[in-house]
N, C-alpha and C positions, 0 to 999 in steps of 0.2 A: 321034341327039339330042345336041346339045353339052352338055357338063357346064358348069354355072355355077360360076364360081371365086369363092369368098368372099374378101372383102378380108382381108388379114392385118393383125391389130391388133398393134401393137408391145407387146412385153412390158412395157415401162415404163408405157404406158397402162393395161394390165391391172392392174398392181399399184396404180396410182393409184385406179382404180374400186374395186378390192377393199378398199383402205384406207377409202375413203369409206363403203362399205357397212358395214364393221365398226364404224366410228365411230357411224354412224347407229343401228345395232342397239343398241350400248351405251347411247347417250343415250335411245333409246326405252324400253328395258327399265328403266333406272334411274328414268326419270320415272314409268313405270307403277308401279314398286315403292314409290316415294316417296309417290305418291298414295293408293295402297291403305293404306300405313302411317299416313298422316295421317288418312284417313277412319276407319280402325280405331281409332286413338288417340282421335279426337274422339268416336266412337261409344262407346268404353269410358269416356272421362271423362264423357260425358253420362249414360251408364247408371249409373256409380258415384255421380254427383251425385244423380241421380233416386232411386237406391236409398236413399242416405243421407237425402235430404230426406224420402222416404216413411217411413223408419224413425223419424226425428225426429217427424214429424207424426202418427205412430201414437199418441203419448202425448197425452192430453187436456191435460197441463200445458204442452205445448210452446209454444203461442201466448201463454199467460199469463206464463210464466217468462222467455221470451227475446224478448219483444215489442220491447224497446229494443236488441236486437243486430242487427248487420247480416247479411244472407244470406251475404256473402262469408266472414265469420268463422265462422258456424254451419256452413256447408257445406264450408269449406276443411279440409284436413288441419291439425291444430293440434298444437303441441308442449306438450301438456297437463301439468298437475301430477298428483301422486299422486291416485288416486280414493278410497283407503281412508281414511275419516274418523278411524278409530282411530289413525292414524300421525302425525298433526299437529294443530295448533291453527289454527282459522279465525278469527283475531283481526283483524277489519277495522274493525268499527264500535265506538265507545266504549260504555262502560257506566257505571253510577252510581259516585259517589265513595265511597271507604271511610269508615267512620264516624270512625276515630280521627284522621283529618286534618280533621275539622270542628271548629267552635268548642267544641261539647259534647264532652269528651274521654271516651273509653272505653278499656277494656283493649285491648292489642295483639291479644288473642285474637279480637277481632271482625273482624280483617283477616286472614282465612284464606286459604291458597293457592288460587288459582283463582277467588276470589270477586269479583275486580275486573280490569278489562281491563289495567291497567298492571302490577299485581302478577302476573297470569298470564304477561305477557311476560317479567318477570324470572325467573319460575319455569321458563321454557323453557331457560334457560342451563345450562351445565354447572357452574356455580358451586356450591360446597358448600352444603348445606341451611342451615347456620348462618352463612353468609358475610354480610359487610356489604352486598354488592351486592344480595342477595336479600331482606334483612330491614330493613324500614323501622321505625325506632325508635318507641317510644311517643310520642305527641304531647306530653305534659307534660314529658318529658325534653328533647324537641327545642326546644320553644318556651316556656321558662320566662321568658324576657325579657318585661317588661311595657311597654316603650315602643317607638316606631317606629324608634329609633336602634339597635336590636339589631344586634349584629355576630355572625358565625358563625365557628366554628372552621374552619381551612383544610382540614383533613381531611374534615370534614363537607361543606364546599362542593364539594370535589373529588368526593366520592362521588356527590353529586346531579348534578354536571356529567356525570359518566360515565353515570349513569342516563338523563339527558335525551338524550345523544347516541345511546344504544342505542334509547330510545323513538323518537327523531326518525328514525333510519334506517329503523325499521319503518314509520313513518308515511310516509316518503318512498316506500317501495317498495309501499305498499298504498293510498294516498290516491286514486288514480285508479279504484279498484274500488268505491268507497263507494256511488255512485249505483246500480250494478247490485246491490250487496249489499242496499241498502235496498229495492230493487224485489223481489228474491227473498224478502226477509224479509216483505214484505207478502203475497206469495203464500202463504208458509208459515202466516201468520196466518189465511188462508182455507183452510187444510188442503189446499193444493196442493203436491205433492212435486215440487220442482224438480231432484231428483237422479235421476229416473227417465228420463234421456236420455243421449245420447252426450256431453253437455257435463259435464265433471267438476265436483264440488261446489266445488272451489277454483279453477275456471277462469272468468276474466272478460275481456271484450274490451278494456276500458279505452280507449275510442275516442279520448280526448283525450291519451293518453299518448305520449311518444316514448321511444325505447329505445336502450340500448347492448347489444350482444350480445358475450359474451366466452366463449371456450372455454378450459378449464383443460387445456392440452395439454403443458406442460413436465414432463419426467420428474424432478421434484424432490420432496423429502420433504413430509410433512404441515406442518411448521413454515413452510417456505418458501412452500408453496401458500397457506397462510392469511394469514400476516403480510405477505408480500411480494407476493402475488398477489391474493387476494380483497379484502383491505383496499384495495389500489390500485384495484381495480375499482369498489368503493363510492365512493371519493373521486372518481373520474372522473365517476360518475353524479351525484354532488352538484354538482360544478362545472358540468356541462352541464345540469343540471335534467332528467335523464332517468332512467328505470328501468333497472337492470342485470339482464340475464337470462343465467344461466349455461347455456351450450349445449354439450352433449357428445353424441355418439352421434346426431347429427341425420341424417336421410336426405339432406339437402342442405346446402349451405354454400359460400360463395365461397372459403372457405379449407378445405382437406381436414381440418385438425385439428379442425374443428367436427363432423366426422363420426366422429371417433375417441372411443371410450369414455374415461371418466375413469380414469386409471391406478391411482388409490388404491382402487378398488372392483372387486369381481367381480360384485356384485349377485345373489348366490345367493338363490333363492326370493323374487324381488322382484316388485313390481307393474309392469304394463306401462303404456305411455303411454295416455292416455284413450281415443283413438279409433283405436288401431292394435293389432295383435297383437304388436308388437315389445317385447321386454323392455328396459326402460330401463337404461342404464349411465352414470349421471351422479351429480351430487352428492346427489340425492334418494334414492339408495340408502342413505344414512346421515343426511344433514341435512334439515331442514325446508325446503320450498320457499322460494326467495328472494323471490318475488313472486306474487300471485294473477293478475297480468296476463299473459295467454298469447298468444304470437305464432302465426301460421300458418307452415307450412313456406315458403310463398311469400314471407312477410315476411322470413325469415331469408335465403332465397336472393337477394333483391333488396337486402340490406343494403349500404350504402356502406362501403367499406373506407378507414379513415383511414390516411394515410401515417405514417410514423415522425415526420416533422417536424410533421404536424398534430396528432399525439398530444401531442408535446412542448408545442406552442403551447397546446393545450387545457389541459393540466395546469398550466403555468407562468403563463399569462396569461388563461385562460378563452376564448380565440379559437376560434370555431367554424370548421369547414372551409368555405372560400368556395364558394358555390353549393350547399351541402348543409346549410345551417343548418336547414332545415325538413323534411329527410328523416325519415320515420318511424323508420327503424332505421339506426343506425351499427354498424359492426363495428370493435372495437379489439383489436389484438394485444397481449396482456398482457406487460409486462415485469416481471420479478421483481427489483425494486430497492427498497432501503430508503428511507424518507422521513424526513427530519430535522424535519419540521414539518407542521402541517395547513394545506393551501393556503387562502389567504384567502377565496376564493369558497366553498369547501366548509364552512369554519367559519361564514361568514355564513348559508349555507343551513341549517346545523344549528341555529344560534341562532334563525333565523326560524321554523323548524319547532317549536322548543322553545316559543317564544312562542305559536304556534298551539295546541299541546297544553296549555299552562298555562291559556290562555283557555278552551279547550274543556272541560277537566276540573276546573280549580281556580279558577274566577272567580266562583262563586256566593257570596252573602253569608254563607253559614254556614261558609265555609272559613277556617281559622285565618289571620289576616293576617300573622303572622310567618312562617308557612309560605309564603305567597304571596311574601313578600319574599325568602326563602331561594331559592325556585325562579327568580325573575327574576335574582337575583345569580348563581345557577349557570348560567343560560342565557347571561348576558353573560360569564361566565367561559370559555366555549367560545372567545371571541375573544382571551382573554389568552394571550400567549406563554408556552410551558411552559418552566420553568427546566431547565437541563441537569442530568442525573443525576450526583450526586456519585460519583466513581470512574470506572469504565469505562462510558462513555456509548455502549453498543451501539446499533445502528440502531433508532430510534423508541423507545428506552428511556424517554424522558421525555414522550412525546406522549400525552396523556390521551384524545383522540379516537381515536387508533389503538387503545388498549387496549379502549375501548368497542366499536369495530367488530370487533375480533377476537372478543369475546364474542358479538356479534350473528351473525357468520358461523358460529359453531360451535354453533348450536342444534340438537341432535339430534332425530331423529324420536322419537315417543313410545316405540315398541318398543325402539329402541336405548337410550333413556334408562332404560327399565325394566331392561334387561339389565345396563347399567352400575351401576345402583343395587343390584341383586342381588349383583353381583360385589363392589362396594364394601362393602356391608353384611357380606358374609362375611369380608372382609379386616379390617374393623373388629372383628368379634367374635373373630376368631382372634388378633389382635395387641394388643387392648385399648389402643388408641392414644388418648393425651391431646394434642390439638393444641397446648396450651400448653407441653408438655414434649416436643416432637418436632422432629427436624431431617431435612430432605430431602436425599438424596443421589442424584439422577439421574445415571447414568453413561452417556455416549455414547461408544461405542467402534466396533468393526468397520470399516465403510467410511469413517467420519469420520477415522480415523487414517491413511488412504491419501494424505493431502496437505492436507486442509482444515484439520486441527488437530493439534497435538501431543497425545499421550495419556500417561496415567499408569497405573501398576499399581494394583491395589486397595489394596495396602498404603500407597502414596502418597496415595490418596484418603482413607484413614483418618487419615493424618498430617495432611492439610489439615482434616479434620473436627474433629479435636481443637483446632486453632488457632482455628477459628470458634466452636465450642461453648464453649471455655474462656473466651473473651472475652464471649460472650453470657451465660453462666451466672453471671458476676460480678453481674449486675444482676437476677437471677432468684431468687425465693424458692421453691425446690423442696422439697417435703416429702421427708424421707429415705426414706419408703416407696415413693416413685415412681421407677421406673427410666426414664430418657428413652428414647424410641424413635428409631431411625435408619431412615428410610424409603428403602430401597435398591431402585432400579429400573434396568433396562438392557435393551438389545436384544441384547446380546452373550452367547452361551453361554459363551465363554471367561472373561468377567468373572464370570459366575455361579459358575463352578468356583473361581475365585480367592477369591470371597466365602465359599464353603463351606469351603474349606481353611482360610481365616483363622478362621472361627468355630469350627471343630473345634480349632485350636491356641490359641484365646484364649477359654476358657470364662467368664472373669471380665471380659469387655470391658465398657466403661462403658455402652454402649447395648444395648438389646434390638433386634436387627436385624429389621425387618419388610420383607418383600418382597411383590410382586405375584405370588402363586403361580399366578395365571391368565394371566400373561404368555406369549405364544407364542414370545418371543425369536427373531425372524426373522433375526437376524445382519445386518441392514441397515436403514438408514433409508429406503431406496428400494424402492418396491413391486415395481419391475421386477427387483430382485435377490432378492426373497423366494423361499424354496424352494417348489417346486411342491406339496409336501404341506401348505402353509399357505395357506389362502384369503386373498385381499386383504381381504375383509370382516372376517375374523377378526383380521387384522393391524391394521386400522384400529380395530376395537373395543378390541383390546388396548392400542393406543397412547393412545387417549383415556381409557380407564379408568385407565392409568398416570398421565396428567395429573391426573385427579380425585384419585387416591390421594396424589399429591404435594401436592395443595392442603390436605392435612390437617396439613402441617408449619408450625411457627412460624417456623423459620429454614431457608433453603435455600441450598445451595452448588451452583452449576451451571457447566458449561462453556459459556460465552457465545460460543463459535464455532458452536454448534449452534442453528439456528433453532428446533428442537424445544424445547430448554431455555429459550430466551429467549421462546418462546411462553408457557411456564409463567410466566415473569417478567411477561409482559403480563397474564395472568390474575390473578396476585397483585396487580399494580398496580391492576387494576380493582376490587379488593376481593372477589375470589372465594374467597379462603382461608378455612378454617374457624376460624383463630385471630383474635382481635380485632385484632391487628396482625401484619404479616409483614415479615421482613427477607430480601431476596433478594440474594445475593452471588455475584460471579464469581470463578473461579480467578484471573483476571488481577488481582484486587484483594486477593489474599492478601499478608499481611505478608512471608512467605517467597518470594522470587522463584524459588527452586528448584521451586516447585509451580505456577508460572504455565504455562498452556496457550496459546501463541501461535496465532493464527488465520492462515491463508494469506494473507488480504488485508490484514493489518496490517503494512505494509512495514517499519516501524521496530521492531516488536515484539522480533525476535530480538536486535538490537543493544541495545535497552533492557533486555532480560532479562540479557544477558551483563554489562552494566555494573552492574545491580542486584545480581546474584549476587556480583560482585566486591566490591561495597560491603558486601553482607550478610555475606560470609565474613570480611572485614577486621573488621567490627564484632564478629562472633562470636569471632574470635580475640582481639581486644582485651579483650572481657568475660571470656573464659576465663583470660587472664593475670592479671587482677585477682583 
């Protein structure tokens, strides 16, 4: 039998067929894997949605409480607000007018804290209890004028302007939740508990609202985060007529820093997000929620990212990004830059909101007509250009809307407010401080001296203190039995040692030095540089308690190269101080130029200082020769 000879296949052809087989196998297995993954993911998503829907509908109150909400919002993963009602105030709907602002005058005691919507909003601030910002004067003192041509004191008009801006920002951030809040209020009247669901008590869909999402990502200190960051965010929201939502530690985000925790907090023992088990690490670890309007994770993920040019056009001219004018959510990358004025569109929005609030709260026939006139003048005053600050006009020093927005951004949670109040009361009791006869000396040292600012020794700070106090005390009638207080605070352990050495060697010093004994002195203004044995929560609590402590001073001398110090200046300009009047002075405004502290960004400061010192020394020598 003859053997059959098989054809010989060339090696090149064999390799070709082997390659085709391998490629086919890869494509087949990958397609199979992808199909299984998609089916599994869809099944999981369906199951999770079904499970959440079933959980929601297990509550009898579900259909009644959330009948006006969309299924997409109810069943979507939401970036909810705090759930614990003891931590914040749910001020969305207005309440009755206080009696002392009506025509029939009563004692101011009838206007107690928390008894009225607007007063309660003022009391959420970190301003001193006895401050001008929080305390509305008695009606008869305010409205003694008998005719319609009554004019008002400029300081009084400014104070009401700042209050209106503060109230208007709150209205701007909460107005879209009013319909849902009224609906839930009706259910409450029917004894239906709308809190027994996965929807948080301060979570509202706000279907008519549009949003700006901003992440606080930059590793800068508290002062810069607030006055150059958050205030700018609120201004952009006013210009665009959108709600600003502060987003950190999000599970998604077109920009990675939206998924990064807020650097100033560690959120120890803190609440979780409403419908997740994740511990939140954002501004609500310390401050009250910025808005009751809550976005879903998908909303944040689909946000349109404005370019740098579009952000500038929006801020400067109010121009919305072409093709995205009606997008539900925009994302803006926040630039920490100082503003020298309130943008016209933001000021107009605040004035319009103020008119709405005046008509809503103060338009009834029993409201004092002179008070109504004051309010409308104060609302119009929002549009009035702010005069430049006399002396060193540091960034936003003269901008009244800026001062009000700083106060609004800093509303602490109730538990944090209680902690600060306890600390502050202990400091008051220990030091017997009289605000009328107190001087504030906050000292910024440590990392600030590494380039951003010149720094002085404690002895030089005391020399500067005498210059300011001696000039101020010429106009002050101080009883001889009262020793003035010097409120000394710092983040620097080295400066604390210098202060203690000075006190030991100067037992008969002019002042009684009072310090924040509860300060953690982290040796840095940046949370990223704080020692590992100090939690960021404790550092933030200490910093804001220090601000409250400094609000007790009648006169303040500050390093205006520090955003933390000029944040204190903002609060004092807003009327947050405990004294009836406050004087805030920068080292750069001192008569003796040897004590000036130049900032890194003031290009001409070093030359100006040298020339001023030369002139000062010449005048001093001339005076000595006489």
